N, C-alpha and C positions, 0 to 999 in steps of 0.2 A: 401438754400442748395439744389442742384440738386440731386434727388434720382431716383431709378428705373432702369430697365433693359436697357433702351435706353442710359443711361449715362454709363453703363457698356460697351456697344458697343463702345461708344465714346472713352473711355480710351484706347482701343486696337489700335485705330488709332492715338492717341495723342503721339507725339514724345517727350519722356523724356529720358535723358541720363541714361543708365543702371548703377547700382551700385553693386559692388561685395560684397558678405557677406558670413558668415558661413552658411552652409546648416543645421547645427545643431540648431542654435538659432539666431533668428532675434530679436534684442532689439531695441525698439523705445522709445526715450527719448522725454519728453514733455516740452516745454518752460514753465517756471514758473512765468513769469511776467504777473500780472493782469489777471489771469485766474485760473480755478480749475486745480489741478494736479492729483487728484485721481478720480476713477470712470468715466473716459472718455472712451467711447466705441470705440474700434478699431476693424475693421473687416478685415480678411485676405481672399484673393481670389486667385485662380490659374489662369493660363493664359487663360483658357476658361471662366473666369469670374464666376466661381462657388465658392460660399462661402465655405471656409474650416473651419475657426475657428473664434470665437468672444471672445475677452478678454477686460477687463477693466484695466485701468492703476492703479498701486499701489500707496501707499502714497508718494513714491519718484518720482512719475510721469513717471515710466517706465513700459512698457508692453513687455512681451517676448512671442514669438511664437516658438514652437518646430516644425520644418518641417522635413519631412522624406527624402527628396531628393533635389538635386540641381535643379535649373530651374527658371522660371519666375513667380513672384508673384506680387500681387498688395495689398496695404492696404489702408484703407479708414477710416476717422474719423467721428464718429457721434458727432456733437458738442452739448454741453449742451445748454439749453435754454438761449438765450441772446448772443450767440456767433456764429461766423461763422468759419469754419475750412478749412484747406487744403483739397483738394479733393483727387483723387486717386494718389498714387505714385507707380511707377514701380521699382521693385527690382529684379535684377538677382543674384541669390545665387550661388556663386562659391567657392572661396578659402579663403577669409578672412572675419572677423566679421565687421559689420558696425552698427553704431548707427544713426538712422534716426531721424530728428527733425520734430515733428508735430507742426504747429502753430495754435493757437486758438486766434482769434481776437475778442474783445468785439464789439458787434454791437451797434453803437451809438443809443441813444434814438430817436424815431421819433419826429419831431417837426412839428406839424400841425397848429401852430399859424402863420397866415399871414393876413396882412391888407395892404391897399394902402400905408400906411406910414411905413411899416416894412422895416428893413434893409435886402435887398435881398442877401447880402453876408452871412447871417445866413441861413444855409442849412436845408432842410427838413429831410435828412437822410433816405428817403424812399427807398425801394427796388424795383427792376424791377417789381416784382409781384404786388406790391402796385399800381404802375402806371397802370399796365395792368387791374387790377380790376376796377379802376376808369374809364378807357377809353373803357372798354368792351362794345360792341354793337355800337361803333362809328367808323367812317372811320379813326380815329386816333389810333385805337388799334394796338399794335405792336411797339409803340414808347417808351416802358418802358426802354429798355436798353439805348437808346439815351438820355433820360431824366436823368438817373443815371449818364451817362457820362458828361452831362452838369454840374452837381454838382461837380463831382469828378475832372474833367479836367479844368473846367472854373470857378468854385466857384460862380455859380449863383443858387439861389433857384429854384429847378426843378418844384415846384408847380406853381411858377410864369410863367415859360416858358411853362408849360402845359396849363395854363389858357390863356396865350397870343395866343398860337397856336389854341386853341379851338375857341376863340373869332374871331380872324382875318380870320380863314379859314372856318367859319361856320361849325365847328365840322368835318373839313376835306372834306366838300362837295362843297366848292366854286370852281369856274372855275380855279382860280389860283392854288388851291390845287390839283385839278384833272389833270390839263394840264401841270403844271410846278412844282409840288411838293413844291410850295411856300406857306408855312403855316402862314406866318406873314406879308404878303403884302410887302415883302422886295423890295425896290425901286419902289413901286407902290404908287405914291404920290397922296393922296386924291382921290382915285378911278381911276386914270389914270394907267391902267395895261399894257400899251404897253412896258414900260421900266422895268417891273417887272422881277426880276431874275428868271431864270429857274434852278432847282436843279435836280440832278440825282435821288434823293430819298428824302422822307420826313425826314429821319434820317440825310441826308447830310444838309438839310435846317437848322435843329436845331443846328447841330454841327458847321455850318458855321456862323450862325447868333450870337450864344451865345458869342464867344470871341469878336466879334465886339461890342456887347452891353456892355460887361464887360469893354473893353478898352475905348470906347467913352462916355458911359453913367454912368458907375459905378466906375470909377477910377478918383480920384482927378487930375485935370489938363487935363482930357479927353476933347475932342472937344465939347461934349454936356453935360458935367457934371453939375448937379444941386443938387446932393444928391444921396443917396443910395436906394431910395424907388421906387416903381412903379409910384407913383405920380411925383417924381422927373424926372424919365425917360421921362414922357409924356410932360414935358415942351417943349422938342424939337422933341419927337418921333411922337406925334399924336395931331391933332387939336381938337379932341373930348375931351371935358373937363371931361367927365365921363368915359373915357376909362379905367383908372386904377380901378375904382370902379366896372366896368363890369367884368374885369378880376378876381378880388377878389370874386365877387359873383359866378362866374362859379367855381372857386376853392372850395369855401365853399360847393357848391352843390355836387361836385364830392367827397369831403372828406366824405360825409355822406355814401358813398358806401363802405367805409373801415370797 
C-alpha cells in the first residue's frame, strides 16, 4: 500500500472519470466477499489533498461522510492487515447521490519455498517491496516491479527469475548487464557474447525473457520442455550441471534479508 504526501500529489495528476453525487451525503459501500465489512478505515480529502474526515465502516459495510459543499473530493481506504485496497478515488459532488464501491482484496500468503525441483508455476506472491529489500545494495535494485509482473503476467515464480538474473549477470555487474541490459545471457551461447540480445532496460530483459521461458521450457509440448522445475529448464538452457543449484542458493541467501 502506497502512503504519504507524494502519493497525494500523484492522485491529483491521475485521470479518473468524475462521479456526480449528493453534496449532503457521500455513501461508500464495501464489497462483502472474503473480507471484513466493519471497522475498515476510510479517509476523505479535499481537492488540495488535505484530510477532512476519517470514518470506519459500520456493520453493514457502509460509511457515510457529510460534506458541506459541492466540489471535488478524494477518498482512500486503509486496508486491514492481510489485505490490499483500492487507492484514491476521485468524486465530484454535484446533483445526485452515488454509492461508491471499495474493493479489498486478500493478499495471498507469501511462498518462500523453492528448490531446484520445485514447480516454477507455483508463485511466491511477494510484493515489489519484498524484492527491493532482497536486492538492496546490488546493481539489480529497482527490479521489484518487473519481478512482480513476471509472476502476475507470465506465471513464473519471481524468486527463480530473480536468482537467474543475479547469477547470470554477476549481480548486475557483468559487461552484458552493463552494456546491453542483458541479465540472463540471452542468446549468449557458452560465453560467446557477440550474438547476445541487447535490451532497452533491465526490466525489458526480464519481461521479454519470461514469456519465452514459459512457452518453451515450462509448457508441455514446448520446444525445450522437460518438466516444470529449474533443473528441468537446465536440460536445454545451460550446460552447467550445477546451474539450477546455484540459482537456488542465491535465492535462499536473499530470502534471509526479508
